[in-house]
N, C-alpha and C positions, 0 to 999 in steps of 0.2 A: 828201521827205525827213521824219523825226519831228520835226524843228526847224520847218518851215517853220511848222505846225500853231499856232506861238504866236505872238504878238503882240507887237511892239516893246515896250519899257518907258522911259517916260518920261524917267525918271530913272535909266536904263543909262548905264558912261561911251561906250557907241556908240549911239547913238539906232538905229541899224539891226539891233543885238543882239536875237535870238528865245530866245523861252523853248523847251527842251526839252518836246517833248511826248510821252507813251507811255501807250498806251491800248490794249483789248484789239479785236481786229477783229469780233467776235462780239457784243460787248455791247451790249444795247439798253437801253433806257430803262425804267425800267419805272414806271408810274403807277398811279391808283387801287386802290390795296394798302389795304386796312380790316384792321386789325388786329381779332380778338374783345375785345369790350367788357373783358374781364378781363385783357389784356394789353394795353391802351390805358394808355401813361404818361400821368398827369395833366396836365392844361394849366398849365403852369408858365412863369412868369415872367422867362425867361433869356435872354439879347442872343444873338446869333450866327447864330440858326436862318437858313436860308438854303435852295436848291434841293437843295444838295448836302449841308448836317451841319444839326444837331439836339440841344440839350443838352437832357438830365432830369437829377435827381434819384431815388436811390432811396428806398425810405421809410425804411431806415436811417440816413439824415440827415450820412452820411460817404461816400457812394459817389458819385460824379458820370459820366456816360457820356456817352460822343459817339460819335452814329449817326454814320458817313462815306462817304456812297454813292459820290466820287468827288474826286479830286482835280486834276477840272478844273474850274478856275479861279483864278485870280492875285489879282490887289490885295484886291477883294472879298470872296472866298473865307478869303483870308489875315488879313484884320481880322476876319471874323467867326470862325473859327477860335482870335483872339486873344482877340475879347470873350466868347465863347462858356466857354472853357479859364477867362478871369479872372471871369466868373458864377459859372462853377460853384466857387470857389474861395471866394466871397464868401460865398456860400449855404452853408459846410462842409463841401466836399471836400477830403478828405485822400486818396484811393485814384480812380483812373480807371479805365473800362472803354470801350476803344475799338472801336464794332463795326464791323469793315471787309467782311463779307460783301457778298459780290457788285460789291465795288468793282474799277473796270476798270482804276484807274491816271487820270492827266490829265500833269498838271505837274509837273515833276520839284523845280522850286523851291520848287512850294508843298508838297510832300513834304519836303523840306528845312526848310523852313521850320516846319512843324508839331514835326519833331522838336526844330530849336531852342529854341521856347518850351515845349516839355515838358522837354527836358532842361537847359534854362539853359546859358549860355555856358562852355563847357568846349574839351579836346580833340577828342572828337569832333564838336563841332558849330560851329564855326568854322578855318577859313572859310567849311564847309559843311557839312551834313552828309548828302551823299551821295556817293557814290565814285568815286577815279577812274578816267578811262578812259584809253584806247586806239582810235584808227580804225582799220580795217581799211584798208592802202596797197596795195589789188591795182594793176597798172598804169593800169587806167579811174581808178581815182579820183585815181593820183597825175596822169594829165595834167587832168581837170576842176581839180585843187589849181594845177596852173604855169597854166592857159588862165585862172583868175581873177587870177593873181599879174600873170603878165607882159602878159595880153590885156587885162586891165580885164573880161572877161565877166562880172561882177557885180557892177556898181555900186549898186545898192538894198541889197546885202548879205542875197540873197534862200538864197542856197542854203548848205545843210549843212555844206558845204565851206570855206566861208570864214573864212580865219584870224581876224576878230575878234572871231568866236563863242569863243572857246579863250583858256586862260590855258596856261604851262608849270606841271610840279610844285613850284612854288616858288606858283603862282596869280600872274605876273606874265602879264600879257595880251601877248598877240601882236602886231606891228606884223601891219597889212593885207596885206605883201607878204614873209611869213616862208612861207616852205615847212618846214611841220611832219611831212612824209611823206620828207625827204631829209636825214641818207639814213635810208630804212626799217629798221625791226627784224625782221630774220627768224625766225621761230621754226617748230617743228616740232611740227604740229598733227597728232594723227592718224596719222602717219608720212606726212606732206606737209609740202613747207616752204609758208611765209604770211609775207607783208609786213604790219608795222602801224606804224603812228604813232610820233613819242614820247610820253612818257605826259603825260595831257591832266591840268589840277587844277581849281580852282573855276569852277563858270561861273554862279552863282549869289550874286553878289559881296551883301554887308550893303548897299552904295549903293542899291541895287533890294528894300530891305523896305518894304512899306508904314509900316511906324510902329518905332520904339525897340522890340523884342526887351525881355522882361523879365530884369533882370538877374541874378537866381537862378531854379532849375528849378521850374515852377510844380506838378509830381510825379515826384517821385523817379522812379527807372526800379523796381525793385522795387517799384513802388506802381500800374504801369500793368499792365493786362493787356490783349492784344491777341483778339480774339474774330472767329472767319470759318470761313465753311465750304469755305475752299481755294481756294475763285474770289475771290483776292486779286492782281491783276498788276498786272505792269510798276511804275508809277510806286508803285501800291499794295506790291510787293511790296520792292519798293525801302527804303521807311520800314517795313513789318516787321521786316525784316531785321537792318537798322541797328540797330533800337529794342532786339532782340532781343539781339543778341550783341556790341552796342557799350553797350546802357544795362541791362540785363537786366529786360527788360519780358518778362511772362510768357506764353505764348500758349495758348491756347486752340482746338480746333479743332472743327467736329460734321461731321455726315456719314461719308461712307466707307463700307469692309465691315471685321468684324467680324476682324480679325489681320493688316491689312493696315495697316500706319503712313499715316497723312495728312497731307499735307505742311500748313500755314498758310496756306499763301502759294504763288504760280506761283517761277519761279524770278530771280533779279534779278540783273542783269550784263549781259545782252543785248539790245542796241537793235538792234531788227529795222525796216526799212522796206521796199518792195515793188516791183520789177521796173518797174512805171510810173513811180515818182518818179525811179528811177535812171536811167530812157531820159530821161527832161524835163531832170534835174542834165548828163546829156553833150551834148544837144539845146543846152542853152542856154551851154552852154560852149562850142560849135562843133564839136563830136563826133558829130554825130546820124548822120553814114553810118560812124562810125568800125568797122572791124570786131569790135575787144571791144566795141561797144555793141549790147547784145541786141534784137528786136526786139520791138514791144509786140504780145503773144499777140493772136491774131484770136477767142480764145473768152473766156466769163467766168468769170475766176480770179483767184489773186491769186496772184506770184512773190515768196517773203516771202525776205528776204534780210536777213543781219543784219553790221551796218556798221559797230555798234560795244559794244567789248567792256567790261566794268568791272574794276578787281583789285579782289578777295575782300578781304573783313573779315579772315576769319584765315586765308587760302592765297589768295595772289595770281593762282592758275589754279582754283581750284574751291572751294567753300565750300556744305557743308550744313546745311539749317535746318531740320530733324526739330520737329515741336512736342511742347512737355512735356506736352500733358495732350490727351487722346483723348476723344471723344462718338460712339462707334459707333451707327450701325442695327442692331437685333435681328431 
């Protein structure tokens, strides 16, 4: 499941708690990319550069740039983002361009951290700057959760369903023996009844931040421009949508086809896993041979499963995010 890709945080309320990770399956690391000399930013002494992030100032002296290739990092990347943005401010930056081109996502709490340090402490960033969610509570998922609670099948907190990973809608952590899928919330989806957990709240508590965040916004939302080619996925999409809709950040997208609206990011709100991970979840819960547990494919392929949904920023069930400016191919 996506959560298993995270690593335990030493200062989290539970040392077993995992951080959620969302990435694109087809995303490959790009290396040995060289810009033409005319497009190569001058070398600047700005801290915060890392494998995922690079900071520099434009010639106008007031525009800072953050090129962010991935959210795949926790404390080290979070500190780099803070130091880099503070460095831009110290050099006179009053507005910011965030280049999210080909950003395939990463750690959701790092996306929340970047939103928080940009926008400052406010209703949209505390206790977290990402959306509340709900888990799909299909019959097998309910059985996995009950096995964790009643049979102690997950003593090390590795399961994505373990209650220790979640809080309620008031951001109060669940007890280790709390069944958040009982009773399941029934909804009609495309004419078919589906079941979900209760509403889940913050999973990025401030106690996990690598440093105290700024007491005020580093850049006002209307002074931030998000640039991408549309390949801004998962945690990147979550960051982009919430920054645009909640903070008023402008969006620019490059590419696409003339006359067809291009989105600045992928869809935010559906956290997916795959059949192999779900099979392993059931197996670990002692349900390997349960008739609801699907067999592992004997072909090379991926069965995608959306196991968690987010509540939208404007509409709890659906949210559009058209780019405000579009640059087309000719």
